[in-house]
N, C-alpha and C positions, 0 to 999 in steps of 0.2 A: 785320492784316496785310495787305498785296495782296495779288495774283498773283506770285508767284516768280518766272514761268517765261521771264521778260523778261530775269532776270540770273542764270540759271543759268550754274554753269558748266559750260564746255567744254572737256574735258580733249585736247587733241591725241592722237592715235593714234599709236605710237612700238613700235618694236621693242625685245624685253627681251633685254637680256645677260645669263647671270652672269656678275656682280665677284669676284674672289678674298675681298674684307673681307665685312664684314657685320655692325653691329648690331642686338640685338632688348630691349627693354624688356617686364617680365613685368608681370601683378602676380598674385600667388598662382599661378605657371605658366602664367595666362593671357596670350596673345600680345598683348600693347595696339599695339604697334609695329613695323617689323623695314626697316632700310634697307640695299642690298644695293651696293656702290661701289669703285670703284679707287680704289691710289694710287698715282698718278705716283712713278717714281723712287724703289717704297721700298726700304728700308733693311734690309736682314736682321736680324732677330735684334731688332729695334728695340722691337718688343713684349714683349720678356724683360728687359725696363733696368725701371730703377727710375724712370727718367724718366715712363715709358707709363702704369707704377701712377701717379704724382703726375694723370696727363692725364685718366686712368679719373674717382679721385676729384674731380676740377674740374667734367668734366659728370656725375659725380653731385648735385654743388653745385649747377649748374645745374638741374637738375630738381627736387631739392628746393627752391631760392629758386621755380623759376615753380609748385611747388605748393602750396607757406607765401603765395604771394602773391595765388593766387586762393583759400586759404582766408579768409584773411583779408578780401580782398572781400567770400567768403560771409556773412563772421559779422557783418561790416558791417550787411549788407542783411534777415538773417534775427534775427539776435541784441538783443533789447531789454531792457535793463538795469531799465527801469522797467515792464515789466510782473511782476504776481502772481505770474504761472504759467508761465515763460520754456517758448520749448519743447523738446518731450522730451530732440531731438536736444545740445543743451547743458545738461544736466541728468543724463544720464545718463551708465554708468561709460563711460572711453575702453575700445577692444576691448583686447583680453588679449595682452601680449607677441606679435609675430610670426603674430596672424591674418590681418592683412595685409601679408604681406612681396613689397617691389620689388626687381625682379634686373634688370638691367643685363650683357648678355652680349657681348663682342666675339668675333668667330672670323673665323682664316683657313683658306680653303678648308674652311668649313663645321664644324671641328673649335676650339671653344671656347680661347680662348688667356687672356683674363682676366676674372673674375667678380665683380660687386659687388653686394652684398644691402642693404634698409635696410628698417627699419621704419615702414609707412605706417599705424601704430596710432592717428596725434595730425589727419592730415585728415582732416575731414568727408566724409558717407558721399558726399554730390554730387560732391566733387574725387573724391574714390576711383574712382566707378564712372563717372565720365566724363573720364579720364586724356587729355587730348589735347595733346602737347608740340608740335605744329605750329603752332600756333595762328593757322590762316588761311584757316579758313571755319566757316562757320554752317549746321549741319544741320537742316533740318525738314521738317515732313510735315503735308500737306495735310489736308484734309479726307476726301481717297480714301484716304489712307494712301499716296501715294506721296512720296518722299524725295527732297529736294532737296539740294544740294552747293551753297553759296554763296558767293564771297570776299568775304571780312570787311569791307572797306572798303568794298567796292562796296555792301554790304548797309544797312553800320552810318551811312555817307555821305549815303544816299539820302534826303532831307525827305518821301516820299510812304510811305514805309515805315511802320504805325504797330506799335510792337514791345511787346509786353507784356512783364509785369514779370520773370520768366524771361530774356527778352532782354534786357533794360537790364542786368541782372545779367553774363549773359554777355559782353555788350558788355567792362562795371568789369573785367572778369577777362580776356579777352586783345587786348585794342585795344592796349593798349599794349608789347605782347610781341611779341617776332622768333618764325623758326619757329626753334625748336632744332633740328629735326631735319638743318635746313641747315648749323647751329653745329657739332653735334657730328661731321657727318660731317667739314665744315671743320676742326674742332682733331684729331681722330686722322690725316688727312692730314697736317695740319703738324706733326705730334709723331716720323710717322714717316718724313719727310720730307722732303731738303732745300730745301722751299717754303716752310716754315715760320722759316729763316733761323739756326736755331739749331742744326741737327747736319745733317754733310754722306755721313757716312761710320759704319760699328758703331763704332770706337773711341772714340767721340764721346758715346758713352752708357757707363753704369754697367750691368755685368749682374752684378756680381758685389760682394760686401762683406764685411766680419769687424764680426763680432758679438762681443766676446769675443774669447777663444781659436777661436773659429770662423768658417771661413770658408764663406760661403753666397756659390751661384750662383743669377741669378734665373732663368737657362736650364734648363728641368725637363728637359729631352730632355739636358742636357750633365748634370744632378743628376743623372739616375736612372743615364746611361752610368757614371756616379763610383762610384756605389752598388754599380751590378753586378757592376764591374774589382775592387772593395776583396770583395766576395762570390767572386769569381772567384779570387782570390789568397790568400783565407783559407781556404777549401779544394780549391787545387791540389794541396797533396802528398795528400789523400784522395781526391783523384777519382784521381790517377796510383797509386796505390798498389788504387784498385779495378782499374784496367783490366789492373796488372799479374796481379792472383789473378784475371783474369776467365776463363783456359781453364788 
């Protein structure tokens, strides 16, 4: 590989401002990525709806599809069914259930409003250990130990670059993939504001539902208030009697 300094990404300096919303991806409680963002014309309580739950399910499906695709590419390069002794990685037992746990957390003012977890036991170790859903950059370390972060389009399309085997695998894994960090942010914003064209007010969302003979409220605060009120009503007479005989 040629000296990469000529194509090193140079991010522009910018002033950071803490916004209201955030999503964080964890693997075994280790933060893999985090994005803080704002939602213009945010519709209050939209994140407490059945529609937003479906949105989060779709986001997790995006991430899972991304990692499954990278797993298929990795397997195509490293697994040879004609070998008498296949690589140990492809013959060893899978991880125990939940030994590698992925978790996506959506937060409002740093308070989690929805969390989704799934088991990453079937992704190859190389994919689990190098999760990057941004799919934008190539990270390299030269002989002096200096790290370079390079734009994938610039690097992989440069005919002067001589890529080793691992870089060829990485190219196949990320070259055709979009920036999921941007896609996830856009998906959340469209689900919680008029920008998506489906919602304009809180009443457009499903905030509660009936299941059998019970009514469930997706707004956890309202649900807790209802439970507190029921408990207050159930103990009202006992509380009044207590205060009447206090003195």
